[in-house]
N, C-alpha and C positions, 0 to 999 in steps of 0.2 A: 504494500500500500504506500503510495507516494502522495505528498502534499499537492503536487500538480494535478493528480487525478481528482482529488477532492475539490480543488479550485474549479476544475472544468465542470463539476456537477453543480456549481453555483453556491457552494457553502462559504460563509464568511470566515474570517481568520480565527475568531474565538471558538467556533464550532470545530474547525479543523484542528486547533490545538487540543481540544477536549478529546476528539476522536483519536488523534495520534497518541495522546497520553494513555487512553484505554488500550489501544493497540499495543503500545510498548509494554504495558503491564502483562498482557496476554503472551506476548513474545517472551518476556522474562520468565514467566511460569513454565512455558514449554522448554526453554533453555535449561531451567533447573531440573526438570524431569529427565532430560537427556544428557545431563552433565557427565555421566560416567560412560557414555556411549563409546568415545574414543578409546578409553582404557579397556573396555570389554572387547572392542574390535581388535586392538593390538594384542591382547592376551589370546584371543581366538586364533589370530594369524600365527602367533608364536607356537601355540600348541599344535596347530595344523602342520607347520613346518617341521616340528620335532617328530611328529608321527610319520610324516612322509619320509624324513631322513632315516628313521629307524627301519621303515619298510624297505627302503632302497638298500641299506646296509645289510639287512637280513637276506635279501635276495642275492646280493653279491656274494655274501659269505656262503650261502647254500650252493651256489654254482661252483665255488672254488673247492669244496670238499664233498664230492658226490658219494664217495665210498665209505666214509667214516660214519658208522651208525650212531655213535655217542654224540658226535658233533651235530648230526641231524636231529637228535633228541633235544640238544641244547638250543638249536636254531628254532625248532618247533615250540619249545617252551618260551623262548624269547618272543616269538610271533604271537603266542597266546597272551603273554604279558602285555605286549604292545596293543593287541586288540582290546584287552581289558582296560588299559589306560585310555584308549580312544573312547570306549563306551562310558567310562566314568567321567571323562572330560565333557563328552556330549551331554551327559545327564546334568553335570554341573552348569554348563552353558544354558541348558533348557530351564533349569531352576532359576538362573539369573534372569532369563527372559520372562519367565512367569512372574517373578517378583517385580520386575520393572513394569510389566503390563498391569499388574495389580496396583502398584503405586499410582500409575497414571490414571487408572479407572477410579480409584478411590477419591481422587481430586474432583471428579464429576459429581460425587455424592456430598461434596462440601465437608469432608472429614477434616477435623482440626489437626489430628496427629495420626499418621498411618500406623505407627508402632503401637499406639494405644488401642486401635480397633482390631488389629490382627489377632489378638487372643480370643476375640469373639467369633472369628471365622473358622469354619471347618475346612482346612486347606486340602483335605483329601478329596473334597467335592469340587474344588476349583481347578479347572484345567485350561490349558492354552491350546486351541485347535490349530489346524494347519494354516488357517488364514490369519493367525495372530489374535483371534478374538477370545476373550475369557468366557468360560461357561461355568455355571454353578455359583456365580457371585450375586447376581441380581436378587434372587429369592432370599438369600441370607441377609443382604443389606436392607431389603424391605422389612424383614422381621426385626432387625436391630433398630431401624429408624422408628418403627411403630412403638417400641418399648420406651415409655417416658423416662425410665431410669437411665437410658443411654443418651438422653438429649445433650449432655455435656460433650459428647464425642463429635457433634456436628455444629457447624457454623450456621446459625439461623438468621444472620443479618447483623445489624448494628444495635439492636435493642439490648442495652446492658442494664436496664432498670431491674432491681431485685423486687419481686412482688410475691411475698410469701402467701401461702394459703390462709384465708381468714383475715387478711389485713390489706390496707392500701399502701403500705410501705412508708407512710408519713411519720409514724411513731407517736402521734398525738395521744392516742389512747394509752399507750405505755407510759408516757410522761405523766398523764393525769393519775394513773394508778400508782406510780412511784411517789408523786407528791402526796397523795392521800395516805399512803402507807407510812410516810414519815411526818405526817401532820403539817405539811407545807401548804400554803395557799398558792395555788398555781396562778392566780390573778395578780399577786403582789411580788413579782420577781424583780 
């Protein structure tokens, strides 16, 4: 989004400034969500290179020693270890992708703190499909949001007034009861 595009739409400078400010806030939120993307990508590339190098070395070694049964067993074991390493790293990367997708999705529910809400979630039911979409989260979040005891987990706007049940929050009744208990005249302060 460019200022020139907004000017062409006929908006005045103050409206353009407001729109750009809101757009900047949205962009910063997205940047925060993907701040560890480069690190994960570099780690993934490093692990992929390591697995590929190990595979290449194993194939080369196997060609050099065709007759030695013990060495074949060693190479076979190394290949199995390498395959296990690859599977565990793939699982680890899958878990990181799931956590990243979950953190991104939780922001759409206006969750105040992702770490605070995760203990309420059944992570066994939450999966990341082939398209990168989360399944099993929406029903859980609806149930959590419906429970009034969990209201502190969600940002409900800017209303920060404390309004306890049975009172208007002004404290006038409490002051009158306090004055009466100590024999004070609340009119002569």
